[in-house]
C-alpha positions as a Python dict, from the first residue, in 0.01 Angstrom:
ca = {
    (1, 'M'): (0, 0, 0),
    (2, 'E'): (-123, 93, 351),
    (3, 'P'): (65, 342, 525),
    (4, 'P'): (239, 268, 835),
    (5, 'E'): (152, 268, 1131),
    (6, 'H'): (286, 419, 1399),
    (7, 'P'): (339, 344, 1769),
    (8, 'P'): (123, 568, 1975),
    (9, 'A'): (239, 863, 2131),
    (10, 'V'): (359, 797, 2461),
    (11, 'P'): (171, 997, 2756),
    (12, 'R'): (380, 1287, 2854),
    (13, 'W'): (362, 1140, 3231),
    (14, 'K'): (468, 857, 3179),
    (15, 'T'): (828, 1020, 3033),
    (16, 'L'): (880, 1226, 3345),
    (17, 'A'): (794, 910, 3532),
    (18, 'V'): (1089, 761, 3307),
    (19, 'W'): (1302, 1051, 3367),
    (20, 'A'): (1204, 1067, 3726),
    (21, 'E'): (1336, 756, 3742),
    (22, 'R'): (1653, 835, 3642),
    (23, 'L'): (1704, 1120, 3815),
    (24, 'V'): (1640, 887, 4158),
    (25, 'L'): (1895, 676, 4006),
    (26, 'A'): (2165, 861, 3962),
    (27, 'G'): (2101, 1026, 4297),
    (28, 'L'): (2168, 693, 4507),
    (29, 'L'): (2444, 608, 4237),
    (30, 'V'): (2587, 931, 4380),
    (31, 'F'): (2606, 898, 4702),
    (32, 'A'): (2649, 566, 4759),
    (33, 'A'): (2966, 641, 4598),
    (34, 'Y'): (3031, 961, 4795),
    (35, 'R'): (2940, 695, 5129),
    (36, 'F'): (3158, 408, 4997),
    (37, 'G'): (3360, 507, 4814),
    (38, 'P'): (3630, 578, 5124),
    (39, 'Q'): (3544, 249, 5237),
    (40, 'L'): (3698, 119, 4869),
    (41, 'G'): (4004, 343, 4922),
    (42, 'A'): (4101, 204, 5261),
    (43, 'L'): (4017, -155, 5107),
    (44, 'T'): (4265, -132, 4804),
    (45, 'G'): (4498, 187, 4873),
    (46, 'V'): (4393, 386, 4596),
    (47, 'G'): (4292, 758, 4685),
    (48, 'P'): (4420, 1039, 4812),
    (49, 'T'): (4631, 1227, 5088),
    (50, 'L'): (4467, 1454, 5295),
    (51, 'G'): (4747, 1567, 5417),
    (52, 'Q'): (4906, 1682, 5726),
    (53, 'A'): (4715, 1563, 6035),
    (54, 'P'): (4627, 1901, 6315),
    (55, 'D'): (4806, 1885, 6580),
    (56, 'L'): (4674, 1677, 6862),
    (57, 'A'): (4713, 1735, 7184),
    (58, 'F'): (4436, 1576, 7449),
    (59, 'V'): (4468, 1431, 7845),
    (60, 'S'): (4414, 1082, 7864),
    (61, 'L'): (4063, 944, 8050),
    (62, 'D'): (4382, 763, 8260),
    (63, 'G'): (4572, 1116, 8276),
    (64, 'D'): (4841, 1144, 8062),
    (65, 'T'): (4865, 1436, 7835),
    (66, 'V'): (4854, 1301, 7496),
    (67, 'R'): (5023, 1552, 7223),
    (68, 'S'): (5104, 1404, 6754),
    (69, 'L'): (5431, 1386, 6821),
    (70, 'D'): (5395, 1116, 7097),
    (71, 'L'): (5276, 930, 6848),
    (72, 'R'): (5498, 994, 6537),
    (73, 'G'): (5646, 695, 6380),
    (74, 'E'): (5281, 486, 6438),
    (75, 'V'): (5040, 419, 6233),
    (76, 'V'): (4731, 628, 6433),
    (77, 'V'): (4377, 519, 6390),
    (78, 'L'): (4194, 794, 6526),
    (79, 'N'): (3831, 747, 6579),
    (80, 'F'): (3574, 1059, 6729),
    (81, 'W'): (3263, 864, 6847),
    (82, 'A'): (3032, 897, 7108),
    (83, 'T'): (2830, 650, 7408),
    (84, 'W'): (2501, 696, 7215),
    (85, 'C'): (2581, 655, 6892),
    (86, 'L'): (2472, 336, 6701),
    (87, 'P'): (2750, 294, 6433),
    (88, 'C'): (3041, 372, 6678),
    (89, 'R'): (2952, 123, 6905),
    (90, 'L'): (2913, -126, 6620),
    (91, 'E'): (3274, -29, 6521),
    (92, 'M'): (3447, -51, 6826),
    (93, 'P'): (3512, -402, 6883),
    (94, 'S'): (3677, -396, 6489),
    (95, 'L'): (3855, -78, 6672),
    (96, 'Q'): (3908, -292, 7031),
    (97, 'S'): (4000, -580, 6822),
    (98, 'L'): (4241, -407, 6570),
    (99, 'H'): (4466, -238, 6931),
    (100, 'E'): (4500, -614, 7097),
    (101, 'D'): (4645, -770, 6736),
    (102, 'L'): (4792, -461, 6544),
    (103, 'G'): (4949, -202, 6859),
    (104, 'P'): (5263, -454, 6922),
    (105, 'D'): (5374, -379, 6529),
    (106, 'G'): (5315, -3, 6577),
    (107, 'V'): (4980, 71, 6549),
    (108, 'R'): (4832, 303, 6833),
    (109, 'V'): (4400, 316, 6866),
    (110, 'V'): (4272, 623, 6945),
    (111, 'G'): (3939, 734, 7070),
    (112, 'L'): (3801, 1115, 7119),
    (113, 'A'): (3538, 1071, 7261),
    (114, 'T'): (3236, 1399, 7230),
    (115, 'D'): (2971, 1292, 7413),
    (116, 'V'): (2907, 1635, 7640),
    (117, 'G'): (2844, 1482, 7922),
    (118, 'G'): (3137, 1420, 8224),
    (119, 'E'): (3386, 1075, 8215),
    (120, 'K'): (3230, 877, 8419),
    (121, 'P'): (2934, 763, 8168),
    (122, 'I'): (3211, 716, 7901),
    (123, 'R'): (3432, 517, 8170),
    (124, 'D'): (3153, 330, 8274),
    (125, 'F'): (3097, 283, 7793),
    (126, 'L'): (3412, 114, 7809),
    (127, 'N'): (3484, -61, 8127),
    (128, 'E'): (3131, -263, 7995),
    (129, 'R'): (3313, -278, 7626),
    (130, 'E'): (3601, -412, 7772),
    (131, 'I'): (3771, -90, 7540),
    (132, 'D'): (4146, -51, 7728),
    (133, 'Y'): (4257, 155, 7386),
    (134, 'L'): (4388, 413, 7441),
    (135, 'V'): (4060, 755, 7488),
    (136, 'G'): (4004, 1092, 7633),
    (137, 'R'): (3768, 1422, 7588),
    (138, 'A'): (3706, 1563, 7210),
    (139, 'T'): (3692, 1968, 7300),
    (140, 'A'): (3571, 2191, 6992),
    (141, 'A'): (3861, 2289, 6857),
    (142, 'Q'): (3984, 1904, 6815),
    (143, 'R'): (3724, 1826, 6549),
    (144, 'R'): (3718, 2204, 6394),
    (145, 'A'): (4131, 2052, 6346),
    (146, 'F'): (4041, 1807, 6168),
    (147, 'G'): (3821, 1955, 5916),
    (148, 'G'): (3536, 1955, 6100),
    (149, 'I'): (3330, 1669, 6222),
    (150, 'S'): (3060, 1613, 6075),
    (151, 'G'): (2905, 1277, 6188),
    (152, 'I'): (3027, 1082, 6370),
    (153, 'P'): (3208, 814, 6412),
    (154, 'T'): (3429, 966, 6168),
    (155, 'T'): (3806, 764, 6175),
    (156, 'F'): (4204, 881, 6021),
    (157, 'V'): (4390, 628, 5912),
    (158, 'I'): (4700, 898, 6022),
    (159, 'D'): (5046, 691, 5892),
    (160, 'R'): (5427, 651, 6068),
    (161, 'N'): (5519, 1028, 5977),
    (162, 'G'): (5178, 1242, 6037),
    (163, 'V'): (4974, 1233, 5745),
    (164, 'V'): (4571, 1117, 5687),
    (165, 'Q'): (4576, 877, 5413),
    (166, 'H'): (4217, 815, 5507),
    (167, 'R'): (3904, 995, 5569),
    (168, 'I'): (3593, 761, 5675),
    (169, 'V'): (3287, 865, 5811),
    (170, 'G'): (3065, 673, 5998),
    (171, 'Y'): (3184, 302, 6012),
    (172, 'F'): (3406, 150, 5874),
    (173, 'A'): (3380, -206, 5733),
    (174, 'P'): (3662, -447, 5980),
    (175, 'P'): (3781, -495, 5655),
    (176, 'A'): (3900, -227, 5472),
    (177, 'M'): (3973, -91, 5835),
    (178, 'R'): (4259, -394, 5862),
    (179, 'A'): (4385, -356, 5486),
    (180, 'A'): (4421, 58, 5556),
    (181, 'V'): (4621, -2, 5839),
    (182, 'R'): (4824, -394, 5740),
    (183, 'R'): (4907, -120, 5383),
    (184, 'L'): (5117, 131, 5604),
    (185, 'L'): (5214, -85, 5863),
    (186, 'D'): (5394, -239, 5514),
    (187, 'S'): (5543, 102, 5365),
}
């Protein structure tokens, strides 16, 4: 009887390549969970409450002073954005639609522009796109108060009691945005 043949030894480089591939895949999965988890949470209503929204006061581009207390009792979609930001541009029609469709039901869309130039380019940008929801300019203090705005767009969905229910960094998918807002309107 012949001794059984052993399979040839796997070269060390192949073993390392398999482990490197697994690490890259794990990293991609963690990244996907980090980026899409908040979207899924907004869509399904699952996730932690993020605490009371900081006090907010700003002068809108129309010259009106807006304060957090003025917004109580409404579901607020607060969006930090910039004119040069492509995802912001893609997201704005959804925010405008939300403003038009659900504004009468108690939804307030608020945009805070992070642009460093004057107001005219912001006004021109909004007029070209027929954006008429409430817009002001974000200050450094406001960005810090909301935990630091590390990327734009960054959107906060705040319930009628001023509690932040969702924070989305990056493009906020319209189905997730509407689901989050509808759920808060219905509660």
